[in-house]
C-alpha positions as MATLAB code, in Angstrom:
seq = 'XXXXXXXXXXXXXXXXXXXXXXXXXXXXXXXXXXXXXXXXXXXXXXXXXXXXXXXXXXXXXXXXXXXXXXXXXXXXXXXXXXXXXXXXXXXXXXXXXXXXXXXXXXXXXXXXXXXXXXXXXXXXXXXXXXXXXXXXXXXXXXXXXXXXXXXXXXXXXXXXXXXXXXXXXXXXXXXXXXXXXXXXXXXXXXXXXXXXXXXXXXXXXXXXXXXXXXXXXXXXXXXXXXXXXXXXXXXXXXXXXXXXXXXXXXXXXXXXXXXXXXXXXXXXXXXXXXXXXXXXXXXXXXXXXXXXXXXXXXXXXXXXXXXXXXXXXXXXXXXXXXXXXXXXXXXXXXXXXXXXXXXX';
ca = [
     -53.898   17.328   31.716;
     -57.022   19.445   31.629;
     -60.285   17.559   31.284;
     -63.046   18.941   29.036;
     -66.026   20.499   30.784;
     -69.355   18.693   30.596;
     -69.569   15.578   28.486;
     -66.174   14.307   27.453;
     -65.345   13.393   23.855;
     -64.689    9.775   23.030;
     -61.146    9.801   21.664;
     -59.515    6.859   19.916;
     -55.742    6.912   20.380;
     -54.029    4.922   17.628;
     -50.787    3.286   18.705;
     -48.759    3.965   15.564;
     -45.542    2.008   15.054;
     -45.039   -0.122   18.163;
     -41.242   -0.005   17.785;
     -41.268    3.741   18.409;
     -42.365    5.944   21.300;
     -46.082    5.862   20.473;
     -47.049    3.160   23.003;
     -45.142    4.901   25.800;
     -46.597    8.383   25.269;
     -50.080    6.899   24.952;
     -49.622    4.907   28.165;
     -48.839    8.118   30.039;
     -52.189    9.631   29.004;
     -54.641    6.770   29.500;
     -55.586    7.988   32.981;
     -57.821   10.634   31.412;
     -61.376    9.432   30.829;
     -61.468   10.696   27.255;
     -58.241    8.790   26.470;
     -59.496    5.415   27.664;
     -59.610    3.775   24.200;
     -56.334    2.737   22.601;
     -56.420    1.192   19.123;
     -53.465   -1.152   19.022;
     -51.952   -4.282   20.501;
     -53.019   -5.009   24.115;
     -49.790   -6.846   24.979;
     -47.781   -3.850   23.783;
     -49.976   -1.474   25.774;
     -49.539   -3.591   28.911;
     -45.771   -3.487   28.464;
     -45.865    0.285   27.920;
     -47.928    0.812   31.084;
     -45.383   -1.227   33.030;
     -42.583    0.858   31.497;
     -44.098    4.092   32.831;
     -44.849    2.620   36.267;
     -48.574    2.091   35.804;
     -49.827   -1.214   37.214;
     -53.367   -1.012   35.818;
     -54.676   -3.978   33.883;
     -55.523   -3.528   30.208;
     -59.087   -4.357   29.315;
     -59.409   -5.915   25.844;
     -62.547   -4.805   23.995;
     -64.045   -6.133   20.782;
     -65.271   -2.742   19.557;
     -65.020    0.945   20.511;
     -68.565    0.841   21.897;
     -67.416   -1.190   24.902;
     -64.899    1.413   26.091;
     -67.175    4.104   27.518;
     -68.755    2.512   30.598;
     -67.729    3.166   34.202;
     -64.746    0.808   34.133;
     -61.679    3.043   34.560;
     -59.168    0.611   33.114;
     -57.493    1.510   29.823;
     -59.229   -0.299   26.988;
     -57.472   -1.718   23.941;
     -59.185   -2.553   20.674;
     -57.092   -4.498   18.184;
     -58.688   -4.658   14.723;
     -55.475   -6.005   13.138;
     -54.495   -9.646   12.748;
     -50.786   -8.834   12.485;
     -48.691  -10.006   15.447;
     -46.269   -7.278   16.550;
     -45.846   -7.694   20.304;
     -42.513   -9.555   20.076;
     -40.784   -7.230   17.577;
     -37.724   -5.552   19.188;
     -37.778   -1.790   19.762;
     -36.373    0.565   17.107;
     -36.838   -2.000   14.343;
     -38.123   -1.112   10.900;
     -40.508   -3.988   10.237;
     -43.279   -4.314    7.638;
     -45.516   -5.978   10.226;
     -45.406   -2.804   12.281;
     -46.242   -0.741    9.208;
     -49.200   -2.968    8.365;
     -50.552   -3.026   11.912;
     -50.242    0.768   12.230;
     -52.192    1.191    8.979;
     -54.840   -1.327   10.113;
     -55.359    0.527   13.390;
     -55.560    3.908   11.687;
     -58.064    2.722    9.080;
     -60.271    1.011   11.672;
     -60.224    4.082   13.929;
     -61.126    6.277   10.958;
     -64.118    4.082   10.132;
     -65.170    4.220   13.788;
     -65.088    8.028   13.620;
     -67.009    8.047   10.340;
     -69.619    5.772   11.927;
     -69.931    8.000   14.993;
     -68.571    5.427   17.435;
     -65.771    7.800   18.469;
     -65.703   11.600   18.355;
     -62.126   12.050   17.186;
     -58.900   10.167   16.612;
     -55.493   11.132   17.984;
     -52.706    9.311   16.191;
     -49.291    8.335   17.523;
     -46.505    8.429   14.910;
     -46.005    5.709   12.359;
     -42.767    4.907   10.517;
     -43.005    5.719    6.826;
     -40.336    3.193    5.780;
     -42.147    0.405    7.627;
     -45.376    1.545    6.016;
     -43.834    1.335    2.551;
     -42.269   -2.044    3.367;
     -45.758   -3.334    4.146;
     -46.884   -2.376    0.657;
     -49.007    0.578    1.765;
     -49.149    2.960   -1.186;
     -49.838    6.121    0.815;
     -46.726    7.655    2.422;
     -48.327    8.846    5.663;
     -51.322    9.531    7.869;
     -52.756   12.393    5.816;
     -52.930   10.460    2.573;
     -54.399    7.338    4.203;
     -57.031    9.420    5.963;
     -57.967   11.182    2.724;
     -58.417    7.855    0.933;
     -60.504    6.250    3.666;
     -62.656    9.371    3.982;
     -62.953    9.635    0.184;
     -61.654   13.191    0.156;
     -59.423   14.768   -2.486;
     -58.877   18.009   -0.605;
     -57.308   16.933    2.699;
     -54.382   19.095    3.756;
     -51.722   18.788    6.423;
     -51.592   21.597    8.973;
     -49.307   22.187   11.932;
     -51.039   24.179   14.640;
     -49.485   26.042   17.566;
     -52.139   26.581   20.263;
     -52.594   30.033   21.817;
     -49.919   31.007   24.310;
     -47.231   28.861   22.712;
     -45.259   31.936   21.643;
     -44.978   35.388   23.204;
     -47.005   37.872   21.215;
     -48.365   35.202   18.859;
     -51.854   35.183   17.322;
     -54.677   35.106   19.870;
     -56.219   32.010   18.267;
     -52.932   30.230   17.727;
     -51.016   29.837   14.491;
     -51.830   27.339   11.733;
     -49.480   26.401    8.889;
     -51.018   24.392    6.041;
     -49.081   22.839    3.168;
     -49.672   22.858   -0.568;
     -47.716   19.606   -1.043;
     -47.200   16.787    1.433;
     -44.833   13.812    1.607;
     -42.964   14.124   -1.643;
     -39.459   14.882   -2.872;
     -38.214   18.453   -3.140;
     -37.471   17.761   -6.801;
     -41.153   17.060   -7.477;
     -42.615   20.099   -5.692;
     -42.593   22.661   -8.563;
     -44.401   20.235  -10.884;
     -47.057   19.541   -8.232;
     -47.903   23.201   -7.687;
     -50.938   24.533   -9.521;
     -53.296   27.407   -8.847;
     -55.724   24.850   -7.394;
     -53.203   23.071   -5.137;
     -52.172   26.426   -3.668;
     -55.697   27.827   -3.374;
     -57.068   24.685   -1.737;
     -55.056   24.898    1.514;
     -55.818   28.630    1.673;
     -59.534   27.788    1.690;
     -59.166   24.976    4.222;
     -56.969   27.033    6.548;
     -59.341   29.998    6.357;
     -62.276   27.757    7.277;
     -60.400   26.109   10.146;
     -59.381   29.416   11.700;
     -62.917   30.773   11.411;
     -64.219   27.688   13.191;
     -61.726   28.370   15.970;
     -63.370   31.748   16.432;
     -61.145   33.950   14.261;
     -63.723   35.961   12.246;
     -61.368   37.247    9.536;
     -58.202   35.166    9.451;
     -55.066   36.904    8.233;
     -53.353   34.380    5.971;
     -49.948   34.750    4.352;
     -48.633   32.526    1.563;
     -44.995   31.492    1.264;
     -43.061   31.916   -1.931;
     -41.422   28.812   -3.349;
     -38.146   30.408   -4.432;
     -35.603   32.511   -2.492;
     -36.539   36.189   -2.237;
     -39.967   35.304   -3.690;
     -38.268   34.670   -7.031;
     -36.929   38.247   -7.466;
     -39.432   38.995  -10.237;
     -38.565   35.828  -12.126;
     -34.801   35.913  -11.634;
     -34.867   32.812   -9.401;
     -37.992   31.151  -10.836;
     -41.429   32.194  -12.016;
     -43.748   30.053   -9.865;
     -44.614   33.094   -7.765;
     -45.899   34.919  -10.859;
     -47.450   32.033  -12.766;
     -48.991   29.931   -9.965;
     -48.839   31.291   -6.419;
     -49.820   34.866   -7.237;
     -52.917   33.876   -9.244;
     -53.989   31.519   -6.443;
     -53.738   34.380   -3.955;
     -55.685   36.665   -6.299;
     -58.458   34.075   -6.496;
     -58.593   33.840   -2.705;
     -58.767   37.619   -2.339;
     -61.514   37.779   -4.965;
     -63.429   35.268   -2.834;
     -63.292   37.670    0.100;
     -60.381   36.205    2.052;
     -57.634   38.238    3.734;
     -54.591   36.733    2.002;
     -51.116   38.227    1.493;
     -48.164   37.067   -0.559;
     -46.259   35.388   -1.959;
     -43.724   36.366    0.686;
     -40.179   35.046    1.273;
     -40.484   32.157    3.703;
     -37.391   33.037    5.744;
     -38.957   36.255    7.077;
     -42.630   35.328    6.749;
     -42.524   32.643    9.416;
     -40.941   35.042   11.912;
     -43.648   37.620   11.218;
     -46.352   34.989   11.699;
     -44.931   33.706   14.972;
     -44.843   37.283   16.259;
     -48.560   37.651   15.595;
     -48.835   39.443   12.263;
     -50.727   36.533   10.668;
     -53.121   33.869   11.937;
     -52.214   31.309    9.297;
     -49.565   30.518    6.716;
     -49.631   28.347    3.611;
     -46.262   26.706    2.915;
     -45.355   25.239   -0.449;
     -43.723   22.057    0.841;
     -43.289   19.965    3.973;
     -40.073   21.318    5.475;
     -40.801   24.927    4.590;
     -43.536   24.902    7.207;
     -42.360   22.165    9.533;
     -38.869   23.424   10.326;
     -40.032   26.818   11.545;
     -42.968   25.454   13.535;
     -40.957   22.716   15.207;
     -38.163   25.142   16.034;
     -40.638   27.429   17.782;
     -42.806   24.822   19.499;
     -41.652   21.250   18.994;
     -43.516   19.837   21.989;
     -46.626   21.981   21.509;
     -47.154   21.786   17.735;
     -50.088   19.629   16.691;
     -50.770   18.065   13.315;
     -54.401   18.596   12.293;
     -55.751   17.140    9.052;
     -57.954   19.687    7.285;
     -60.786   18.851    4.933;
     -61.934   15.584    6.518;
     -65.442   14.732    7.746;
     -63.828   13.571   11.004;
     -61.576   15.210   13.584;
     -57.972   14.010   13.674;
     -54.967   15.390   15.539;
     -51.453   14.099   16.136;
     -48.202   15.222   17.765;
     -45.717   16.758   15.356;
     -42.859   14.449   16.376;
     -41.961   11.113   14.817;
     -41.303    7.609   16.109;
     -38.011    8.614   17.809;
     -36.389    5.191   17.525;
     -33.290    6.546   19.282;
     -35.167    6.760   22.615;
     -37.902    4.181   22.057;
     -38.818    1.931   24.984;
     -36.320    3.559   27.341;
     -38.913    5.203   29.575;
     -37.764    8.729   28.720;
     -40.195    9.751   25.960;
     -41.791   13.147   26.565;
     -45.617   12.937   26.327;
     -46.279   16.681   25.920;
     -46.695   16.428   22.138;
     -49.352   13.742   22.453;
     -50.956   15.634   25.323;
     -51.135   18.779   23.197;
     -52.755   16.762   20.397;
     -55.349   15.413   22.840;
     -56.073   18.854   24.262;
     -56.436   20.336   20.772;
     -58.866   17.558   19.806;
     -60.869   18.289   22.964;
     -60.915   22.015   22.224;
     -62.104   21.488   18.664;
     -64.728   18.964   19.746;
     -66.066   21.290   22.431;
     -66.462   23.997   19.787;
     -68.521   21.578   17.715;
     -65.956   21.610   14.950;
     -66.454   18.121   13.590;
     -65.503   18.990    9.997;
     -61.967   20.349   10.416;
];
């Protein structure tokens, strides 16, 4: 994995749900100096290192500040009191959900306090999270609460070179709604909830060096509603949000049918896309670049990236988990940090 030039960022890698593949993919990356700090359970990390054939000893630290000296051992900071090291793999357990939330929240506070430069999060299990009584359904919502932000948005990002003929700065897909049922999506859409990810995506792409991002907005309904025949959200909500963005000087097109829009974007016609709901953006992006796609949370005062894959219980703790998704998340965090883009 490529190292950053000059000073390296201090990344905190959160372990996620220990019953999934998070510990394994993290263990495969801890040889990089910027990936030295793991926020999780040290016994689990030791077992994961053994699984991938790494005989290094885990160094337990009491705070992130202790992780950046000349000691090359992987460091583990465990700010949770929940015991998870003996839970069998591929088990949905509220203790795992609670510990994953504890690690994420502590890492977020460390980033807010300037003790780490960015956080890279391994996947958590949403059912385990809910079983632990955590009200937020996923990373994005927890991060928004801890950072006291109302405008955080989920974005999947394909780095440059992922697709032939794709945008020179990569392709970002932000979402107007997050982890919610399909049934609830139309009621959650407003001019503001559509305009907000347009603004955040435009700012992110500009910070990546794209001076005038070309953004396209997905329709909600098939065929962009066919002038109201299949629904009027395009006319009553999405269209006015686009008009407001154009009036603000942004290069925004739509609403366009999602089935063809995503193909046009992947081929390089647009730099960014705003999808109306989770799977509308995720399916296309994961089909094109499952291992390369990175989840970046927009609108936070800290930098956070994550692989686009989940906990993968079906292959957890078998020594076969592919680390490229986590590696891509680390490399994207490094790239953003090097550009000085601390407010993604």
